[in-house]
Every structure is written in structure tokens, then in C-alpha cells.
C-alpha positions in Angstrom: 0.0 0.0 0.0 2.8 2.4 0.8 4.5 1.7 -2.6 1.2 2.5 -4.3 0.6 5.7 -2.4 4.2 6.8 -3.2 3.6 6.2 -6.9 0.3 7.9 -7.2 1.5 11.5 -6.8 4.2 10.9 -9.4 1.6 9.5 -11.8 -0.7 12.4 -11.2 2.1 14.9 -11.7 3.1 13.2 -15.0 -0.5 13.3 -16.2 -0.8 16.9 -15.2 2.4 17.8 -17.1 1.3 15.9 -20.2 -2.1 17.8 -20.1 -0.3 21.1 -19.7 2.0 20.3 -22.5 -0.9 19.4 -24.8 -2.7 22.7 -23.9 0.5 24.7 -24.6 1.1 23.0 -27.9 -2.5 23.7 -29.0 -2.3 27.3 -27.9 1.0 27.7 -29.7 -0.4 26.3 -32.9 -3.4 28.6 -32.6 -1.2 31.7 -32.1 0.9 30.6 -35.1 -2.2 30.6 -37.2 -3.3 34.0 -35.9 0.2 35.4 -36.5 -0.1 34.2 -40.2 -3.2 36.2 -40.8 -1.7 39.3 -39.0 1.3 39.1 -41.4 -1.0 38.6 -44.4 -3.1 41.6 -43.5 -0.4 44.1 -42.5 1.2 44.8 -46.0 -2.2 45.0 -47.6 -3.4 47.6 -45.0 -0.2 49.6 -45.3 -0.1 49.7 -49.1 -3.9 49.6 -49.6 -4.1 52.9 -51.5 -1.4 51.8 -54.0 -2.9 48.3 -54.3 -6.3 49.8 -55.1 -4.8 52.2 -57.7 -2.7 49.4 -59.4 -5.6 46.9 -59.4 -7.9 49.3 -61.3 -6.3 48.4 -64.6 -4.9 45.2 -66.0 -2.0 47.2 -67.5 -0.6 47.9 -64.0 -0.8 44.2 -62.9 3.0 43.8 -63.1 3.3 46.4 -60.3 0.7 44.5 -58.2 2.7 41.3 -58.8 5.9 42.9 -57.8 4.4 44.1 -54.5 2.8 40.7 -53.9 6.1 38.8 -54.5 8.6 41.1 -52.9 6.6 42.7 -50.0 3.5 40.5 -49.2 5.0 37.1 -49.7 8.3 38.0 -48.1 6.5 39.5 -45.0 4.5 36.3 -44.5 7.2 33.7 -45.2 10.1 35.3 -43.3 7.7 36.5 -40.6 6.5 33.0 -40.1 10.1 31.7 -40.0 9.6 29.7 -43.2 12.6 30.4 -45.3 12.3 29.6 -49.1 15.0 27.3 -50.6 14.3 27.2 -54.3 16.2 25.1 -56.8 15.9 25.8 -60.6 16.7 23.0 -62.9 15.9 25.2 -65.9 16.0 29.0 -66.0 12.9 31.0 -66.5 13.4 33.6 -69.2 12.3 37.1 -68.5 9.4 38.3 -70.6 8.3 34.8 -71.7 4.9 33.4 -70.8 4.6 30.1 -68.9 2.1 27.8 -67.3 3.3 27.3 -63.7 1.8 24.3 -61.9 2.6 22.9 -58.4 1.2 20.5 -55.8 -1.2 22.1 -53.3 -1.2 21.3 -49.6 -1.1 24.6 -47.8 -2.0 28.3 -48.1 1.8 28.9 -48.0 1.9 27.4 -51.5 0.6 30.8 -52.9 3.5 32.7 -51.4 6.1 30.2 -52.3 4.9 30.0 -55.9 5.3 33.8 -56.1 8.9 33.4 -55.0 9.6 30.9 -57.7 9.7 33.4 -60.5 10.0 37.1 -61.2 7.8 36.8 -64.3 4.4 38.2 -63.5 1.7 35.6 -63.5 -2.0 35.4 -62.6 -3.3 32.9 -60.2 -6.3 30.8 -61.0 -7.8 29.9 -57.6 -11.0 28.9 -55.8 -13.5 31.7 -55.0 -13.8 30.6 -51.4 -10.5 32.4 -50.5 -12.4 35.7 -51.2 -14.1 35.2 -47.8 -10.9 35.7 -45.9 -11.0 39.2 -44.4 -8.6 41.8 -46.1 -6.8 39.0 -48.0 -10.0 38.4 -50.0 -10.2 42.0 -51.0 -6.7 41.8 -52.6 -7.2 38.3 -53.9 -10.3 38.9 -56.0 -8.6 41.9 -57.8 -5.5 40.1 -58.9 -6.6 36.5 -59.4 -8.9 34.6 -61.8 -11.5 33.0 -59.5 -13.3 29.8 -60.2 -16.3 28.1 -58.8 -15.4 24.5 -59.5 -19.0 23.4 -59.1 -20.2 25.7 -61.8 -19.6 24.9 -65.5 -20.3 28.5 -66.5 -17.7 29.7 -64.0 -15.1 27.3 -65.4 -15.8 28.5 -68.9 -15.4 32.1 -67.8 -12.1 31.3 -66.2 -10.8 29.8 -69.4 -11.7 32.9 -71.4 -10.2 35.3 -68.8 -7.0 33.2 -68.7 -6.8 33.4 -72.5 -7.1 37.2 -72.3 -4.2 37.4 -69.7 -2.0 35.1 -71.7 -2.6 37.3 -74.8 -1.1 40.3 -72.9 2.1 38.4 -72.3 1.5 37.3 -68.7 1.9 33.8 -67.3 -0.7 31.7 -65.4 -0.3 29.9 -62.1 -2.5 26.9 -61.4 -2.7 24.2 -58.8 -3.9 21.5 -61.1 -5.4 19.3 -58.4 -8.3 21.7 -58.3 -8.1 22.1 -54.6 -6.4 20.8 -51.5 -6.7 17.0 -51.2 -7.2 15.1 -48.0 -4.1 15.1 -45.8 -3.7 11.3 -46.4 -3.4 12.0 -50.2 0.1 12.8 -51.4 -1.1 14.1 -54.8 -4.6 14.2 -56.2 -5.7 13.7 -59.8 -5.0 16.7 -62.1 -7.7 18.7 -63.9 -7.3 19.4 -67.7 -7.5 23.2 -67.6 -3.8 24.1 -67.2 -2.7 21.6 -69.9 -5.4 22.6 -72.4 -4.5 26.3 -72.0 -0.8 25.6 -72.3 -1.3 23.6 -75.5 -3.7 26.1 -77.1 -1.3 29.0 -76.4 1.9 27.0 -77.1 3.5 28.0 -73.8 5.8 25.8 -71.8 4.5 24.1 -68.7 6.7 24.6 -65.6 6.2 21.8 -63.0 7.2 22.8 -59.5 7.3 20.6 -56.4 6.7 22.0 -52.9 8.1 19.6 -50.2 7.5 21.2 -46.8 4.4 23.5 -47.0 2.0 21.0 -45.4 4.4 20.4 -42.5 5.0 24.1 -42.0 1.4 25.3 -42.2 -1.3 22.7 -42.8 -4.9 23.7 -43.4 -5.9 21.7 -40.3 -5.1 22.9 -36.8 -2.7 20.0 -36.3 0.9 20.8 -36.8 2.8 23.8 -38.1 6.2 25.2 -37.3 8.9 27.5 -38.7 11.6 26.0 -40.9 12.8 25.8 -44.5 10.4 25.6 -47.4 12.0 23.7 -50.2 10.8 24.0 -53.8 12.2 22.6 -57.1 11.5 24.1 -60.5 11.8 21.2 -62.9 12.7 21.3 -66.6 9.9 22.6 -68.7 7.5 20.6 -70.9 7.2 22.2 -74.3 3.8 22.2 -76.0 4.8 23.6 -79.4 4.0 20.4 -81.3 1.2 19.1 -79.1 -2.6 19.1 -79.8 -5.6 18.9 -77.6 -5.6 15.1 -78.0 -2.3 15.0 -76.2 -3.7 16.5 -72.9 -4.2 13.2 -71.2 -0.7 11.9 -71.9 0.9 15.2 -71.0 -1.1 15.5 -67.8 -0.3 11.9 -66.7 3.4 12.4 -67.5 3.8 15.5 -65.4 1.7 14.2 -62.6 3.8 11.0 -62.4 6.9 13.2 -62.3 5.7 15.3 -59.4 4.3 12.2 -57.5 7.6 10.4 -57.9 9.5 13.4 -56.5 7.2 13.7 -53.5 7.6 10.0 -52.7 11.4 10.2 -52.4 
């Protein structure tokens, strides 16, 4: 009996410490999430007059892109302690149009994709992000939004993307069409990015993000500062391809990205 009574306080203390640790971890993760939204909002609030002026015309979009890449993305990534480490296996040529595609597991993917190139590009993204306070105001003025449940919306996106490509801009798309379940390494790809690239004869630039889910997942579980690795792989040319080649091209690039993520 004496032995049991001596062990009980230790057991209770251990359980108490474990409970406190769990609470502190959850609080830390919540504060980390809140800190992200503070960092996302600050540059937009500070430069709001300029952003409004530049977003009034498509001709000044390169200025909006420069601010998004060099001020907004840097503030968030470095402020979160998520340091980009980007490797280019083929150089992106200034002034050329490209179709940038990448795997999608975190909201940090947006900032990291901006850091992968200095060439101005327009995001094609889901309309739900417009609901995020302040960020949504900026997002809907510089992105092509799509309601993936609406065929009319998808058709409109295609036409707006064509218009932007015709002005010499590039397009950035997460071809999975959304963020897959956390148990899925890489979801199936939609056709949109590949059909646009073939129609406009622009190279497809596959990019792999390795750490975004670990650094800042969409769920409340996990998240921490650290490096954000990305690899820009050799481009896939579309000069000699036709619409009938979409499936083969899509499968080839998806398998390339999936194999890289499985290493």
C-alpha cells in the first residue's frame, strides 16, 4: 500500500504535465495561425491605396505582382520563420509566358509560388478564398477566381486566362483543383492548365513543394517554422502538341511530381 501511495503523486504529476504540454502545444499552434493572418493583413493595409490604384487596370498588374512577390510574400514567409529554398533545374526567361503548376497542400503554396519566378503571372484559384478578411479584397482583384461546381464559371475562367496570356502574362494553377485530404500525397489533375498551355503553345513549368504541409497545414494539427524547399523542374514544351495530347501530358507531369514527393 505504501508503494502504491508513493507512486500515485508521481503518476498524477506526470499526467498533469502531459495535459499542460498538450494545452500549450494547441495554444502555440493557434497563435501561429493567428500570426499568419496578421502578417498577411499588414502589408495589404499599409499599401492599400497603392494596391487599389494598381488593381484598377490590368495594365498595371505587373506592379501588383511585384508588390505581392517582394513585399507581401516575403513578409509572410520570413515573418513565419519559413525560409524559401528554391532550386531551378531550368532558368525561367524574363518576358516569356509560362504555365506554372505545383502541388497544393497549404496556403503557403501561394506565397512560395510567387517566390519561384520574377515573371508576372496570374493565379487561377478557388473563389472561397475571397471570404478571408482583407486578404480576400486583394485576392479577387489580382486572381482569376473559379467556382469548380459551376460549369459556367469554369468556362469564364478559361476565357479570362486566355485574355491574360494574350497580354504576355503567365498563369499559375494548382492542377489538383483544390487541397486534397491530408492522407493523399497528390490528387488527380484537372485538364485546364494543360489545355490552355497547348492552345497558347507555352511551356508548362512543373514545381514541387516539399514542406508547406508540414510548416502550415490547413488543419489545426501541426505547423512550425523551418525551411520551405521547392524545385522548379525542366519545362515541358507544348509547341508540337494538340488537344488530343492533354491526357498523356497530364499523366506524364503528374507522375513526375508524384515520384519526386515519394522520395
